[in-house]
KENU-805733 format. One record per residue (C-alpha): x, y, z. Coordinates in steps of 0.001 Angstrom, whole numbers, padded with zeros to 6 digits, always signed. Layout:
# residues N
XYZ/...
//
This chain:
# residues 526
+101724+121598+115232/+102585+118037+114120/+100087+115234+113997/+100443+112786+116892/+100716+109209+115645/+097852+107011+116785/+098744+104282+119280/+098416+100647+118342/+095548+100058+120768/+093701+103078+119407/+094226+101874+115859/+092871+098427+116685/+089879+099913+118532/+088991+102168+115598/+089404+099307+113130/+087131+097021+115153/+084493+099703+115333/+084609+100315+111587/+084663+096613+110736/+081701+095866+113007/+079722+098690+111415/+080602+097522+107909/+079745+093893+108686/+076365+094610+110267/+075361+097110+107586/+076425+095003+104606/+074930+091769+105917/+071680+093388+107028/+071277+095216+103735/+072177+092117+101732/+069724+089944+103645/+066951+092529+103285/+067491+092883+099523/+067673+089110+099066/+064491+088609+101120/+062738+091239+099011/+064002+089605+095814/+062533+086277+096901/+059223+088061+097435/+059231+089236+093819/+060021+085726+092563/+057417+083859+094691/+054462+084452+092320/+056456+082823+089531/+056616+079405+091237/+053767+079252+093787/+050311+080669+094261/+050435+084418+094811/+048083+084012+097770/+050767+082091+099674/+053213+085000+099511/+052076+086471+102814/+052341+083110+104598/+055803+082489+103172/+056897+085981+104265/+055582+085466+107797/+057475+082199+108114/+060789+083358+106606/+060895+086999+107749/+061491+086347+111486/+063913+083534+110629/+065927+085859+108394/+066134+088499+111152/+067137+085922+113771/+069721+084316+111483/+071306+087687+110696/+071675+088461+114404/+072859+084986+115438/+075312+084549+112575/+076530+088105+113107/+077235+087507+116808/+078993+084220+116117/+081020+085789+113349/+081995+088700+115619/+083156+086356+118376/+085251+084277+115991/+086632+087372+114335/+087612+088975+117656/+089625+085889+118562/+091305+085959+115169/+092044+089684+115236/+093694+089399+118662/+096033+086831+117175/+096658+088887+114034/+097007+092348+115597/+098709+091523+118874/+101829+093280+117621/+099963+096576+117348/+098785+096494+120948/+102306+095631+122095/+103817+098396+119918/+106309+096105+118196/+107094+094891+114721/+104901+092014+113511/+106210+088517+113038/+105977+086976+109594/+102798+085131+110557/+101205+088218+112145/+102124+090250+109086/+100494+087725+106776/+097344+087496+108927/+097082+091299+109137/+097252+091781+105382/+094604+089089+104857/+092105+090343+107417/+089709+091663+104762/+089632+088269+103038/+089119+086561+106413/+086154+088833+107191/+084541+088060+103847/+085094+084334+104361/+083076+084613+107572/+080347+086512+105741/+080319+083996+102886/+080037+081138+105379/+076850+082693+106772/+075399+082998+103281/+076272+079379+102471/+074499+078240+105634/+071478+080330+104664/+071536+078910+101115/+071275+075417+102594/+068919+075901+105560/+066255+078160+104025/+065700+076130+100827/+065336+072881+102806/+062955+074511+105256/+060798+076042+102526/+060918+072868+100444/+059501+070862+103349/+056856+073441+104291/+055850+074802+100860/+057353+073419+097654/+060679+072380+096220/+060266+074780+093316/+060183+077608+095835/+063216+076059+097555/+065154+076171+094291/+064273+079839+093762/+065292+080686+097330/+068587+078789+097011/+069487+080537+093745/+068501+083964+095082/+070451+083553+098320/+073471+082315+096403/+073474+085227+093989/+072691+087732+096773/+075502+086316+098880/+078027+086677+096060/+077065+090287+095436/+077010+091190+099133/+080366+089484+099752/+081984+091389+096870/+080784+094749+098170/+081632+093687+101739/+085228+092868+100746/+085731+096310+099218/+084296+097955+102355/+086392+095822+104721/+089545+096439+102692/+088997+100184+102878/+088226+100123+106622/+091481+098226+107257/+093728+100608+105296/+095222+102363+108372/+096245+098978+109802/+097493+097784+106404/+099621+100932+106160/+101137+100300+109608/+101876+096665+108707/+103492+097546+105388/+105543+100297+107033/+106859+097820+109604/+107517+094973+107167/+107107+095607+103421/+105723+092750+101400/+107049+091338+098148/+104394+089695+095995/+100924+091230+096062/+098646+089787+098763/+095503+091746+097833/+093491+091449+094611/+095066+093531+091873/+093559+096262+089733/+092222+093929+087041/+090703+091497+089527/+089114+094285+091574/+087470+095878+088571/+086367+092500+087201/+084985+091499+090586/+083207+094843+090956/+081441+094406+087626/+080846+090644+087785/+079415+090495+091284/+077984+094011+091468/+076368+094072+088035/+076863+090691+086361/+075014+088681+089012/+071832+090822+088903/+072025+090610+085117/+071879+086811+085406/+068628+087224+087321/+067330+089558+084630/+068286+086994+081985/+066366+084258+083796/+063348+086510+084219/+063461+087327+080517/+063243+083639+079691/+060343+083214+082124/+058552+086184+080560/+059115+084901+077035/+058171+081268+077570/+056107+081327+080783/+052417+081652+081315/+050745+084925+080267/+049488+085563+083812/+053128+085761+084986/+053867+088830+082881/+053000+091425+085525/+055092+089590+088137/+057992+089315+085711/+057794+093034+085027/+057893+093884+088738/+060788+091494+089326/+062746+092933+086401/+062224+096457+087691/+063405+095424+091157/+066516+093700+089841/+067297+096682+087616/+067225+098943+090660/+069388+096512+092640/+071859+096155+089747/+072097+099926+089382/+072792+100490+093071/+075152+097554+093688/+076943+098109+090396/+077573+101755+091183/+078615+101040+094792/+081015+098210+093919/+082531+100092+090967/+082850+103269+093047/+084619+101422+095880/+086941+099565+093508/+087749+102734+091585/+088377+104708+094765/+090657+101981+096110/+092778+102544+093021/+092286+106275+092472/+093150+107442+096008/+096670+105929+096041/+097292+107091+092466/+096191+110600+093412/+098607+110590+096348/+101426+109460+094058/+100521+112111+091456/+100534+114853+094100/+103874+113559+095326/+105286+113737+091788/+104014+117316+091515/+105872+118210+094711/+109061+116603+093402/+108678+118529+090140/+108547+121742+092223/+111809+120757+093925/+110312+119460+097188/+111993+116100+097686/+110856+115682+101283/+107737+113771+100257/+106446+110310+101094/+103128+108620+100397/+101452+106180+102733/+101634+102559+101572/+098216+101174+102494/+097551+098602+099784/+098844+095057+099447/+098344+094841+095682/+100412+096220+092822/+098969+099613+093781/+100867+099314+097063/+103971+098278+095153/+103574+101472+093112/+103355+103475+096350/+106480+101736+097679/+108260+102352+094378/+107451+106053+094565/+108837+106230+098110/+112019+104468+096991/+112288+106903+094076/+111861+109906+096384/+114422+108487+098812/+116846+107944+095943/+116367+111535+094796/+116903+112798+098344/+120052+110711+098618/+121260+111987+095254/+120557+115558+096336/+122499+115022+099579/+125428+113575+097632/+125273+116409+095120/+125145+118985+097897/+128056+117328+099712/+129927+116987+096429/+129360+120672+095692/+130559+121681+099140/+133787+119722+098655/+134683+120688+095110/+132517+123748+094431/+129106+124094+092794/+130524+124781+089337/+132816+121750+089370/+130021+119550+090695/+127603+120760+088028/+130140+120207+085264/+130904+116703+086531/+127238+115716+086890/+126174+117127+083538/+129106+116154+081330/+130886+113394+083212/+134463+113402+084414/+137736+112350+082870/+141374+112703+083799/+143335+115466+082120/+142507+119048+081361/+142382+121820+078818/+144249+125089+078427/+142133+128074+079394/+142453+131772+080091/+142055+132068+083854/+142766+134405+086746/+144075+133170+090084/+143553+134786+093481/+145649+133489+096351/+144999+134589+099927/+147156+133584+102880/+147069+134507+106563/+150009+136044+108419/+151254+134543+111661/+149010+131485+111747/+151671+129476+113620/+151865+131963+116486/+148069+132175+116438/+147829+128427+116947/+150189+128676+119933/+148309+131545+121530/+144737+130190+121163/+143053+126831+121786/+142709+124654+118723/+138916+124996+118714/+139199+128784+118711/+141686+128662+115840/+139319+126489+113829/+136418+128836+114562/+138495+131807+113414/+139589+130038+110231/+135996+129115+109447/+134948+132745+109776/+137803+133757+107488/+137021+131127+104838/+133330+131997+104973/+134203+135550+103946/+136506+134233+101204/+133782+131981+099781/+131114+134693+099883/+133298+137254+098127/+134727+134911+095480/+131416+133299+094587/+129720+136697+094409/+132224+137608+091679/+131692+134344+089787/+134855+132614+090968/+135586+129173+092414/+137337+128518+095712/+139399+125679+094309/+141114+124473+097447/+141962+125303+101056/+145609+124934+102025/+145806+125189+105785/+145320+128905+106397/+145386+129821+102694/+142945+129476+099787/+143384+129287+096027/+140533+130870+094062/+140085+130553+090302/+138134+132686+087840/+137313+131456+084331/+137316+127727+085103/+135479+125406+085040/+132832+127957+083949/+134041+130500+081430/+133408+134186+082030/+133978+137271+079865/+136426+138991+082226/+138134+136550+084619/+141014+138935+085371/+138679+141825+086163/+136521+139591+088384/+139577+138382+090288/+140927+141917+090781/+137557+143170+092000/+137233+140167+094351/+140697+140908+095770/+139714+144489+096613/+136437+143409+098157/+138065+140601+100137/+140724+142895+101557/+138086+145377+102705/+135871+142755+104329/+138671+140904+106148/+140116+144190+107393/+136747+145323+108763/+135200+142042+109926/+138245+140052+111090/+140506+142658+112646/+142380+139983+114603/+143718+138477+111367/+146439+139699+109033/+146699+138493+105464/+148239+138824+102007/+146414+138577+098661/+147970+137995+095250/+146273+138099+091843/+147599+136940+088500/+146130+135916+085144/+147106+134032+082024/+146945+130640+080374/+146734+127551+082578/+145583+123942+082348/+142314+123262+084194/+141052+119723+084708/+141055+116584+086839/+144332+115369+088298/+144875+112058+090080/+143879+108478+089268/+140658+106835+088102/+139832+105882+091683/+140493+109292+093214/+141028+112657+091571/+140350+116340+092091/+139701+119351+089937/+142583+121814+089931/+144310+124487+087882/+148009+124199+087036/+150067+126923+085447/+152158+130032+085910/+149250+132291+087021/+148666+130072+090069/+152323+130088+091087/+152608+133823+090499/+149517+134568+092602/+150979+132585+095510/+154293+134436+095265/+152500+137781+095146/+150559+136878+098296/+153884+136282+100096/+155137+139753+099161/+151761+141356+099916/+152087+140306+103561/+154903+142880+103925/+153089+145636+101964/+150709+148031+103724/+147983+147461+101122/+148127+143665+101715/+146958+143208+098095/+149175+142878+095006/+148449+142005+091401/+150751+141348+088469/+150784+143477+085370/+149596+140375+083472/+146318+140536+085393/+145861+144237+084622/+146655+143699+080945/+143852+141131+080665/+141257+143016+082721/+138708+145381+081282/+139503+149079+081666/+136887+149796+084333/+138602+147452+086792/+142174+148008+085596/+141819+151742+086248/+141251+150954+089929/+144853+149666+090182/+148237+151284+089848/+151574+149688+088923/+154146+150992+091387/+157297+148880+091172/+158752+145558+090087/+160261+142689+092023/+161864+139353+091237/+159546+136687+092609/+160906+133595+094313/+161948+130988+091756/+162162+133501+088882/+164838+135479+087086/+162995+138346+085428/+161257+140964+087592/+157453+141109+087761/+155663+144436+087714/+153488+144845+090802/+150209+146758+091192/+148027+147611+094165/+144493+149039+094448/+144091+152792+094294/+140303+152968+094572/+137862+151562+097081/+134807+149698+095938/+132423+152295+097365/+134190+155205+095613/+132745+156908+092484/+133094+154727+089421/+133833+151782+091679/+132108+148427+091929/+129076+148961+089696/+131138+150579+086962/+133661+147758+087105/+130926+145186+086719/+129117+146790+083822/+131853+148459+081791/+132777+146859+078516/+135972+148737+077785/+139191+147264+076492/+142392+146467+078349/+144965+149015+079363/+148625+148943+078669/+150862+148494+081666/+153118+151352+082639/+156029+151571+084957/
//
C-alpha cells in the first residue's frame, strides 16, 4: 500500500506543533541554565549571603519573562508563518517571496529568540545594578549574552530540523539556486563555537579569577568551573550531534540511492530537504538518477529499433559509416497472401496478426543468437554472425529456420509463409549519412535468402536453404537437411542447389545435438 502524501494544512499544523515545542523547550532550558550559571558567579562579585535575595528577586522575573516573551514571539511568528506558508494551505506552488520566506523560517525563529535574549541582557543587568551592584550587573549581562548565543545556536539546529518536511515541499515545488541555509563548514564551526567555545570563554575567565583573585574565592571558582564543564559537555555534544546529523542523514540517503543504482535500480529519488550545499548535492543526485533513467529509456528504445547487439556495439564502440566484410548467414521469412489478407480483415486485425508473427520471429532468432535486422512489410531479414560474431552462424540460421517453421505452423495456422537461408561473405555496417543511418548487411547471401524464400512459398516444406549454407554449417545441423534439386534463382544464370529440412527439432539427435556438436562441415551432394 502506498504512502498517502500529507496535505498542506496537515504539514503546517505538524510544523507549528514541533516548532512551538522546540521554542519552549530550548528557551526554558537556556534560561534555566543561564540563571543557574549566574548563581555560581554571584559569590565572585558580591557577598555570598546575598545570593538567596538575588535569586528571589530574579527567579520569578526570569519565569515571567520566559512566558511573556514566548507568547509574544509565538503571536508574531504565527502571523509571519501564515504569510510564508499560505501556499501550502492553498495547495499551490509558492511565489518567489513565499519560497524565500519558507526557506528562511528557521533563521526567522532564531531571530525572535535572539531578540528575547537581547532584551533580557539589557533589562536584567540594569535592574540588578540598581538594586544590588553594577559588578553583579556586568556578570549577569555577560552570562545572559553568552547563554543566549549558545541557546540560539542549538535552537537554530532544532528549528531547521523541525522544518525539514516543509523545506522539502518548498524545494520540490521551486528548486533554489544559491544556498540559503548555512553550509557544512559554517554549521560545524557554529556548533563548536557556540556549543563549546562560548562555555570555554567562561572557563577561561574563571581561570583568571582563580589565579589572580582572592583566596576565599577558590571554592566558588571550583564549583563554577565544574558547572561550566558540565554545560559545555552537554551543549557541545548536542550542537555537534545536531549539526552532524543534519549533514549525515542526507548523505546517507544519497549513499543508499547510489547503492540502489549500482544494483541496477534506477527508479530512485532522494528527498531534497536542505537549502545548503547538502541540498544541492541531493538535487544533483536526483538529476543524475533522472539522466540515467533517461539514458536507459533511450538505450531500451534504441535496442528495440535496431536490436540489442547493434545498440550495444554502438554504445560501447561508437558508430561510423561504412562496414567490414564478415562471414554471415541470412534468414529471410516472408508471408504468403498478405495483400488478400489485408482486404479480408480490418487493418487493426492485420496489424495484430503481424505483431504476433514478428514476435515469434524475434523470439526464435534471438534464442539462436541472431539479429532481426529489419522488418519489410510482412517480411523480416535476420542475420547471424553480425554485429556479434559466433562460431557457427550458418548452423544457427539453419536451426532457427527449422524452429521458426514449426512454431509458425503450430501457433499461427492462419498464416502461410516461406523461409530462405543462405550464408557467405557480406559487408556489415552502417549505411546512410552522418545525420541518419542504419545498420544493415549487404551481399549475395542476403539476396539469395530472399530469393529462396520466394521459391519456398510454393514448396510443401516452406523452408529452403542453399548448399552454401550447408557447406558452412557444422555437421550436426547440416545432417538435418537434404539437398534435393537445383533451380536458377531470379536474377541469376547458374542454378543454385536447394535443401530442405529432413529432421524435426524434437527428433533424436535434433536440437541439443545441433547446438553442442563441434563437427566439421559436410560436402554438398546432388
